DSSP file (Angstrom, degrees, kcal/mol; ACC not computed):
  #  RESIDUE AA STRUCTURE BP1 BP2  ACC     N-H-->O    O-->H-N    N-H-->O    O-->H-N    TCO  KAPPA ALPHA  PHI   PSI    X-CA   Y-CA   Z-CA
    1    1 A X              0   0    0      0, 0.0     2,-0.4     0, 0.0     0, 0.0   0.000 360.0 360.0 360.0 124.1   19.8  -46.9   -0.4
    2    2 A X        -     0   0    0      2,-0.0     2,-0.6     0, 0.0     0, 0.0  -0.931 360.0-148.0-115.0 134.6   20.1  -43.1   -0.6
    3    3 A X        -     0   0    0     -2,-0.4     2,-0.6     2,-0.0     0, 0.0  -0.880   9.0-151.7-103.6 126.3   20.4  -40.9    2.5
    4    4 A X        -     0   0    0     -2,-0.6     2,-0.5     2,-0.0    -2,-0.0  -0.859   9.2-157.2-100.0 123.0   18.9  -37.4    2.2
    5    5 A X        -     0   0    0     -2,-0.6     2,-0.5     2,-0.0    -2,-0.0  -0.862   5.7-167.6-103.0 126.4   20.6  -34.8    4.3
    6    6 A X        -     0   0    0     -2,-0.5     2,-0.3     0, 0.0    -2,-0.0  -0.948  10.6-150.2-111.1 132.0   18.7  -31.7    5.3
    7    7 A X        -     0   0    0     -2,-0.5     2,-0.1     1,-0.0     3,-0.1  -0.763  12.1-124.6-103.6 149.4   20.7  -28.9    6.8
    8    8 A X        -     0   0    0     -2,-0.3     5,-0.1     1,-0.2    -1,-0.0  -0.387  43.1 -80.0 -81.6 164.0   19.3  -26.4    9.3
    9    9 A X    >   -     0   0    0      1,-0.1     3,-1.6    -2,-0.1     4,-0.2  -0.243  44.8-108.8 -62.1 157.0   19.5  -22.6    8.7
   10   10 A X  G >  S+     0   0    0      1,-0.3     3,-1.3     2,-0.2     6,-0.2   0.801 113.7  61.1 -61.8 -31.8   22.8  -20.9    9.4
   11   11 A X  G 3  S+     0   0    0      1,-0.3    -1,-0.3     5,-0.1     6,-0.1   0.594  91.5  68.0 -75.4  -8.5   21.6  -19.1   12.5
   12   12 A X  G <  S+     0   0    0     -3,-1.6     2,-0.5     4,-0.0    -1,-0.3   0.532  80.9  90.3 -88.0  -4.1   20.8  -22.4   14.3
   13   13 A X    X>  -     0   0    0     -3,-1.3     4,-0.9    -4,-0.2     3,-0.5  -0.799  68.1-148.5 -94.3 131.0   24.5  -23.4   14.5
   14   14 A X  H 3> S+     0   0    0     -2,-0.5     4,-1.7     1,-0.2     3,-0.3   0.847  92.7  60.1 -67.1 -36.8   26.3  -22.2   17.7
   15   15 A X  H 3> S+     0   0    0      1,-0.2     4,-2.1     2,-0.2    -1,-0.2   0.779  97.6  61.1 -68.2 -23.5   29.8  -21.8   16.1
   16   16 A X  H <> S+     0   0    0     -3,-0.5     4,-2.3    -6,-0.2    -1,-0.2   0.924 106.2  45.9 -64.1 -43.6   28.4  -19.2   13.7
   17   17 A X  H  X S+     0   0    0     -4,-0.9     4,-1.8    -3,-0.3    -2,-0.2   0.835 109.7  55.1 -69.3 -31.9   27.4  -17.0   16.6
   18   18 A X  H  X S+     0   0    0     -4,-1.7     4,-0.8     2,-0.2    -1,-0.2   0.914 111.3  44.2 -65.1 -42.0   30.8  -17.5   18.2
   19   19 A X  H  X S+     0   0    0     -4,-2.1     4,-0.7     1,-0.2     3,-0.4   0.892 117.1  44.9 -69.8 -40.1   32.6  -16.3   15.1
   20   20 A X  H  X S+     0   0    0     -4,-2.3     4,-1.5     1,-0.2    -1,-0.2   0.747 101.6  67.1 -77.3 -23.4   30.2  -13.3   14.5
   21   21 A X  H  X S+     0   0    0     -4,-1.8     4,-2.3    -5,-0.2    -1,-0.2   0.818  91.8  62.2 -71.1 -28.4   30.3  -12.2   18.2
   22   22 A X  H  X S+     0   0    0     -4,-0.8     4,-1.8    -3,-0.4    -1,-0.2   0.981 109.0  36.9 -62.0 -59.1   34.0  -11.2   18.1
   23   23 A X  H  X S+     0   0    0     -4,-0.7     4,-2.1     1,-0.2    -1,-0.2   0.868 116.6  54.5 -62.1 -34.5   33.8   -8.5   15.5
   24   24 A X  H  X S+     0   0    0     -4,-1.5     4,-2.2     1,-0.2    -1,-0.2   0.907 107.2  50.4 -64.9 -40.1   30.4   -7.4   16.8
   25   25 A X  H  X S+     0   0    0     -4,-2.3     4,-2.4     1,-0.2    -1,-0.2   0.875 108.7  52.5 -64.4 -37.4   31.9   -7.0   20.3
   26   26 A X  H  X S+     0   0    0     -4,-1.8     4,-2.2     2,-0.2    -2,-0.2   0.900 109.1  49.5 -65.4 -41.0   34.7   -4.9   18.9
   27   27 A X  H  X S+     0   0    0     -4,-2.1     4,-1.9     2,-0.2    -2,-0.2   0.925 112.5  46.9 -64.8 -44.5   32.3   -2.6   17.1
   28   28 A X  H  X S+     0   0    0     -4,-2.2     4,-2.2     1,-0.2    -2,-0.2   0.915 112.3  50.1 -64.4 -42.6   30.2   -2.1   20.2
   29   29 A X  H  X S+     0   0    0     -4,-2.4     4,-2.4     1,-0.2    -1,-0.2   0.879 109.4  51.4 -64.3 -37.6   33.4   -1.5   22.4
   30   30 A X  H  X S+     0   0    0     -4,-2.2     4,-2.1     2,-0.2    -1,-0.2   0.876 109.4  50.1 -68.9 -35.4   34.7    1.1   19.9
   31   31 A X  H  X S+     0   0    0     -4,-1.9     4,-2.1     2,-0.2    -2,-0.2   0.910 111.4  48.3 -66.8 -41.1   31.4    3.0   20.0
   32   32 A X  H  X S+     0   0    0     -4,-2.2     4,-2.3     1,-0.2    -2,-0.2   0.913 111.4  50.7 -64.7 -41.5   31.4    3.0   23.8
   33   33 A X  H  X S+     0   0    0     -4,-2.4     4,-2.5     1,-0.2    -2,-0.2   0.886 109.0  51.4 -63.0 -39.0   35.0    4.2   23.7
   34   34 A X  H  X S+     0   0    0     -4,-2.1     4,-2.3     2,-0.2     5,-0.2   0.908 109.7  49.4 -64.8 -41.7   34.1    7.0   21.3
   35   35 A X  H  X S+     0   0    0     -4,-2.1     4,-1.9     1,-0.2    -2,-0.2   0.930 112.9  46.7 -63.4 -45.0   31.3    8.2   23.5
   36   36 A X  H  X S+     0   0    0     -4,-2.3     4,-1.7     1,-0.2    -2,-0.2   0.898 112.3  51.2 -63.5 -40.6   33.5    8.2   26.6
   37   37 A X  H  < S+     0   0    0     -4,-2.5    -1,-0.2     1,-0.2    -2,-0.2   0.893 113.2  43.5 -65.5 -40.0   36.2   10.1   24.7
   38   38 A X  H >< S+     0   0    0     -4,-2.3     3,-0.6     1,-0.2    -1,-0.2   0.794 114.9  48.4 -79.4 -26.8   34.0   12.8   23.5
   39   39 A X  H 3< S+     0   0    0     -4,-1.9    -1,-0.2    -5,-0.2    -2,-0.2   0.777 113.4  47.3 -80.9 -25.9   32.1   13.3   26.7
   40   40 A X  T 3< S+     0   0    0     -4,-1.7    -1,-0.2    -5,-0.2    -2,-0.2   0.045  82.3 138.5-103.0  26.5   35.3   13.5   28.8
   41   41 A X    <   -     0   0    0     -3,-0.6    -3,-0.1     1,-0.1     2,-0.0  -0.273  60.1 -93.0 -72.2 159.3   37.2   15.9   26.6
   42   42 A X        -     0   0    0      1,-0.1     2,-0.2     0, 0.0    -1,-0.1  -0.318  41.8-108.5 -70.3 152.0   39.2   18.8   28.0
   43   43 A X        -     0   0    0      1,-0.1     2,-0.4     2,-0.0    -1,-0.1  -0.554  27.9-120.3 -82.0 147.4   37.7   22.2   28.5
   44   44 A X        -     0   0    0     -2,-0.2    -1,-0.1     1,-0.1     0, 0.0  -0.720  12.7-154.8 -87.5 134.3   38.7   25.0   26.3
   45   45 A X    >   +     0   0    0     -2,-0.4     3,-1.2     2,-0.1     2,-0.2   0.462  58.7 113.3 -89.9  -0.8   40.2   28.0   28.1
   46   46 A X  T 3  S+     0   0    0      1,-0.2     3,-0.1     0, 0.0    -2,-0.1  -0.518  77.7  21.7 -72.7 135.6   39.2   30.5   25.5
   47   47 A X  T 3  S+     0   0    0      1,-0.3     2,-0.3    -2,-0.2    -1,-0.2   0.543  94.6 120.9  87.1   8.1   36.6   33.0   26.6
   48   48 A X    <   -     0   0    0     -3,-1.2    -1,-0.3     1,-0.1     2,-0.1  -0.689  66.9-104.7-100.2 157.8   37.2   32.6   30.3
   49   49 A X     >  -     0   0    0     -2,-0.3     4,-1.9    -3,-0.1     3,-0.3  -0.382  32.1-108.4 -79.3 163.3   38.3   35.4   32.6
   50   50 A X  H  > S+     0   0    0      1,-0.2     4,-2.5     2,-0.2     5,-0.2   0.822 114.6  55.4 -63.5 -35.7   41.9   35.7   33.9
   51   51 A X  H  > S+     0   0    0      1,-0.2     4,-2.0     2,-0.2    -1,-0.2   0.894 109.2  47.7 -67.7 -37.5   41.1   34.6   37.5
   52   52 A X  H  > S+     0   0    0     -3,-0.3     4,-2.2     2,-0.2    -2,-0.2   0.898 112.3  49.2 -68.7 -40.0   39.5   31.4   36.4
   53   53 A X  H  X S+     0   0    0     -4,-1.9     4,-2.4     2,-0.2    -2,-0.2   0.903 110.7  50.9 -64.6 -40.8   42.4   30.6   34.0
   54   54 A X  H  X S+     0   0    0     -4,-2.5     4,-2.1     1,-0.2    -2,-0.2   0.894 109.8  50.1 -64.3 -39.3   44.9   31.3   36.8
   55   55 A X  H  X S+     0   0    0     -4,-2.0     4,-2.1     2,-0.2    -1,-0.2   0.905 111.0  48.8 -65.7 -41.1   43.0   29.0   39.2
   56   56 A X  H  X S+     0   0    0     -4,-2.2     4,-2.0     1,-0.2    -2,-0.2   0.898 111.6  49.2 -65.2 -39.8   43.0   26.2   36.5
   57   57 A X  H  X S+     0   0    0     -4,-2.4     4,-2.2     2,-0.2    -1,-0.2   0.874 109.6  52.1 -67.3 -36.3   46.7   26.6   35.9
   58   58 A X  H  X S+     0   0    0     -4,-2.1     4,-2.1     2,-0.2    -2,-0.2   0.901 108.6  50.6 -65.7 -40.3   47.4   26.5   39.7
   59   59 A X  H  X S+     0   0    0     -4,-2.1     4,-1.8     1,-0.2    -2,-0.2   0.907 111.2  48.8 -62.9 -40.6   45.4   23.3   40.0
   60   60 A X  H  X S+     0   0    0     -4,-2.0     4,-2.5     2,-0.2    -2,-0.2   0.880 108.6  53.3 -67.4 -37.4   47.5   21.8   37.1
   61   61 A X  H  X S+     0   0    0     -4,-2.2     4,-2.3     1,-0.2    -1,-0.2   0.893 107.5  51.6 -64.3 -38.8   50.7   22.9   38.7
   62   62 A X  H  X S+     0   0    0     -4,-2.1     4,-2.0     2,-0.2    -1,-0.2   0.896 110.4  48.9 -64.1 -39.2   49.7   21.1   41.9
   63   63 A X  H  X S+     0   0    0     -4,-1.8     4,-1.1     2,-0.2    -2,-0.2   0.919 110.7  50.4 -64.5 -43.3   49.0   18.0   39.9
   64   64 A X  H  < S+     0   0    0     -4,-2.5     3,-0.3     1,-0.2    -2,-0.2   0.889 110.5  49.9 -62.8 -38.7   52.4   18.3   38.2
   65   65 A X  H >< S+     0   0    0     -4,-2.3     3,-1.4     1,-0.2    -1,-0.2   0.895 108.5  51.6 -68.2 -39.0   54.2   18.7   41.5
   66   66 A X  H 3< S+     0   0    0     -4,-2.0    -1,-0.2     1,-0.3    -2,-0.2   0.702 108.3  53.4 -72.4 -17.2   52.5   15.7   43.0
   67   67 A X  T 3< S+     0   0    0     -4,-1.1    -1,-0.3    -3,-0.3    -2,-0.2   0.220  80.0 130.3 -99.5  14.1   53.5   13.5   40.1
   68   68 A X  S <  S-     0   0    0     -3,-1.4     5,-0.1     1,-0.1    -3,-0.1  -0.317  70.5 -90.3 -65.7 150.8   57.2   14.4   40.3
   69   69 A X     >  -     0   0    0      1,-0.1     4,-2.1     3,-0.1     3,-0.2  -0.241  33.7-118.1 -60.8 152.6   59.6   11.5   40.3
   70   70 A X  H  > S+     0   0    0      1,-0.2     4,-1.7     2,-0.2     5,-0.1   0.868 112.2  53.5 -63.5 -39.2   60.5   10.0   43.6
   71   71 A X  H  4 S+     0   0    0      1,-0.2    -1,-0.2     2,-0.2     4,-0.2   0.867 114.8  42.4 -64.2 -35.1   64.3   10.9   43.4
   72   72 A X  H  4 S+     0   0    0     -3,-0.2    -2,-0.2     1,-0.2    -1,-0.2   0.821 126.5  29.3 -80.7 -32.4   63.4   14.5   42.7
   73   73 A X  H >< S+     0   0    0     -4,-2.1     3,-1.6     1,-0.1    -2,-0.2   0.399  85.6 100.6-113.4   2.4   60.7   15.0   45.2
   74   74 A X  T 3< S+     0   0    0     -4,-1.7     3,-0.3     1,-0.3    -1,-0.1   0.811  89.6  41.1 -66.2 -29.6   61.4   12.6   48.1
   75   75 A X  T 3  S+     0   0    0     -4,-0.2     3,-0.3     1,-0.2    -1,-0.3   0.191  94.5  85.5-100.9  17.2   62.9   15.2   50.4
   76   76 A X    X   +     0   0    0     -3,-1.6     3,-0.7     1,-0.2    -1,-0.2   0.027  47.4 111.0-108.1  27.5   60.4   17.9   49.6
   77   77 A X  T 3  S+     0   0    0     -3,-0.3    -1,-0.2     1,-0.2    -2,-0.1   0.844  89.6  36.0 -68.1 -31.5   57.7   17.0   52.1
   78   78 A X  T 3  S+     0   0    0     -3,-0.3    -1,-0.2     2,-0.0     2,-0.2   0.256  87.2 126.4-104.7  11.7   58.3   20.2   54.1
   79   79 A X    <   -     0   0    0     -3,-0.7    -3,-0.1     1,-0.1     0, 0.0  -0.500  68.7-106.9 -70.2 134.5   59.1   22.4   51.1
   80   80 A X    >   -     0   0    0     -2,-0.2     3,-1.1     1,-0.1    -1,-0.1  -0.220  27.1-114.3 -60.2 154.7   57.0   25.6   51.2
   81   81 A X  T 3  S+     0   0    0      1,-0.2    -1,-0.1    -3,-0.1    -2,-0.1   0.786 108.6  59.9 -63.2 -31.6   54.3   25.8   48.6
   82   82 A X  T 3  S+     0   0    0      2,-0.1    -1,-0.2     0, 0.0     2,-0.2   0.670  86.7  90.0 -76.2 -16.6   55.7   28.7   46.6
   83   83 A X    <   -     0   0    0     -3,-1.1     2,-0.3     1,-0.0    -4,-0.0  -0.484  66.0-143.0 -84.4 152.3   59.0   27.0   45.7
   84   84 A X        -     0   0    0     -2,-0.2     2,-0.2   -19,-0.0    -2,-0.1  -0.807  18.4-112.3-111.2 154.9   59.4   25.0   42.6
   85   85 A X        -     0   0    0     -2,-0.3     2,-0.2     1,-0.1   -12,-0.1  -0.601  30.8-115.6 -84.1 144.1   61.4   21.8   42.1
   86   86 A X        -     0   0    0     -2,-0.2     2,-0.4   -14,-0.2    -1,-0.1  -0.561  29.7-118.7 -76.1 143.0   64.6   21.8   40.0
   87   87 A X        -     0   0    0     -2,-0.2     2,-0.2     1,-0.0    -1,-0.1  -0.671  25.6-126.4 -82.4 135.3   64.4   19.6   36.9
   88   88 A X              0   0    0     -2,-0.4    -1,-0.0     1,-0.1   -16,-0.0  -0.550 360.0 360.0 -80.0 146.4   66.9   16.9   36.8
   89   89 A X              0   0    0     -2,-0.2    -1,-0.1     0, 0.0    -2,-0.0   0.517 360.0 360.0 -69.0 360.0   69.1   16.7   33.7
């Protein structure tokens, strides 16, 4: 008595798709990350007028001040806007 085994095509096995889906998911995620990175890039300040550059720098200075460490900035809630914080050593 001889048993003849017929195998199905490779795509009909579930574990094949499980193995192939990992690298495919990584490729798709990297393409999405590249699109997000290139669409959200920083603006170039070259070719802008001085008032616009000054406004952008002022906005960045406000961000830097709000991100100061707690030890350095905790008592500066009432500090006037024109003053700058000392850098800690």
